[in-house]
C-alpha positions in Angstrom: -62.8 214.8 -10.1 -63.0 211.8 -11.5 -61.4 212.7 -14.3 -57.7 214.3 -11.9 -57.9 210.5 -10.9 -58.2 209.0 -14.4 -55.2 210.4 -14.3 -53.3 208.1 -11.8 -55.4 204.8 -13.6 -53.1 205.7 -16.9 -49.9 205.9 -15.5 -50.7 202.9 -13.6 -51.5 200.7 -16.5 -48.4 202.7 -18.9 -46.3 201.2 -15.4 -47.7 197.6 -15.7 -46.6 197.7 -19.6 -44.0 199.0 -19.3 -43.0 196.6 -16.4 -43.9 194.0 -18.8 -41.4 195.6 -21.3 -38.5 195.5 -19.2 -38.8 191.8 -18.2 -39.4 190.2 -22.2 -35.9 192.8 -22.8 -34.6 190.6 -20.0 -35.4 187.7 -21.1 -34.3 188.3 -24.6 -31.3 189.0 -23.6 -31.0 186.6 -20.9 -31.3 184.2 -23.5 -29.2 185.8 -26.6 -26.4 183.6 -26.2 -28.9 180.2 -26.6 -27.8 177.3 -28.6 -30.6 174.6 -30.5 -29.7 172.1 -32.6 -32.4 173.2 -35.0 -33.8 176.7 -36.1 -37.2 175.0 -34.7 -35.8 175.0 -31.1 -34.3 178.3 -31.1 -35.6 180.4 -28.8 -37.6 183.1 -30.1 -36.6 187.1 -29.3 -40.0 189.1 -28.2 -41.7 191.8 -29.0 -44.3 193.0 -26.7 -47.4 194.7 -28.0 -49.2 197.7 -26.9 -52.6 198.5 -27.2 -54.8 202.5 -25.9 -57.9 202.1 -24.2 -60.5 205.0 -24.7 -61.8 205.3 -20.8 -65.4 206.1 -20.6 -65.1 207.7 -17.8 -63.0 211.1 -19.0 -65.4 212.8 -20.9 -62.7 214.9 -23.0 -61.6 211.5 -24.2 -57.6 212.9 -23.4 -57.0 209.7 -20.9 -56.1 207.2 -22.7 -54.5 204.1 -20.1 -52.6 201.3 -21.7 -51.9 197.5 -22.0 -50.4 194.9 -23.5 -52.0 193.7 -26.4 -50.2 190.9 -27.2 -46.1 189.1 -27.2 -45.4 188.8 -29.8 -42.0 186.6 -31.4 -39.8 187.4 -33.7 -39.7 185.9 -38.0 -35.6 186.8 -37.8 -34.2 183.6 -38.7 -32.1 181.8 -36.5 -27.7 182.0 -37.4 -26.5 178.8 -37.4 -22.6 178.4 -36.5 -20.5 175.9 -37.4 -19.1 174.8 -34.3 -18.9 170.8 -34.2 -17.7 170.5 -30.8 -20.4 172.1 -29.1 -22.6 169.6 -26.7 -26.3 170.8 -29.2 -23.9 170.5 -32.2 -26.3 168.8 -35.2 -25.1 166.1 -37.5 -23.2 168.9 -39.8 -21.9 169.9 -36.5 -24.6 173.7 -36.6 -26.1 175.6 -33.3 -28.0 178.2 -34.0 -28.1 181.2 -32.0 -31.2 184.0 -32.0 -31.0 186.5 -34.2 -31.3 189.3 -31.0 -29.5 192.2 -31.2 -27.9 192.9 -28.1 -27.5 196.9 -28.4 -31.5 197.1 -29.5 -32.7 195.5 -26.6 -30.7 197.2 -24.0 -32.2 200.6 -26.8 -34.8 198.9 -25.8 -35.0 198.8 -22.0 -33.4 201.6 -21.4 -36.8 203.5 -23.4 -39.0 201.3 -21.5 -36.8 202.6 -18.5 -37.2 206.1 -19.0 -40.8 206.0 -19.6 -41.6 203.7 -16.5 -39.1 206.9 -14.6 -41.7 209.6 -16.4 -45.1 207.9 -14.9 -43.7 207.2 -11.2 -43.3 211.4 -12.1 -46.4 211.9 -13.2 -48.3 210.2 -10.9 -45.8 211.3 -7.8 -46.8 215.5 -9.4 -50.5 214.7 -9.6 -50.6 213.3 -6.2 -48.6 216.5 -4.6 -50.8 218.3 -6.4 -53.9 217.0 -5.3 -52.4 217.3 -1.6 -52.0 221.0 -2.5 -55.0 221.9 -3.5 -56.4 219.8 -0.3 -54.4 222.3 1.5 -56.1 225.3 -0.1 -59.6 224.0 1.4 -58.2 224.3 5.1 -57.5 227.3 4.8 
């Protein structure tokens, strides 16, 4: 029976991880057009690193909960733009913007959203199966 409930543990951990991923993508999108006076001050896009965990309560090893191992900054160089009239322009007239691809971030957001939805569906289906199993015992 504990292996049956490990499905909920695995899906719940995935929901939490995908939620962090969605928030990170939202942060990247919100800062995609921010400007800074120097490359060091420029926003760096962030990526979520996941890690699977061994569920010792599952003797089959099939249940693999996931957790956020780290959130890392991108190593991509900021993009310099010549905008001498911009209030944050440096002495040479350049502002620096993060190297964020809005298209990639949107694809990442869609992937995270679909993964989130799939895990909600796994939990709903598992709950329905458990309820039906209990109903069989009542008859």
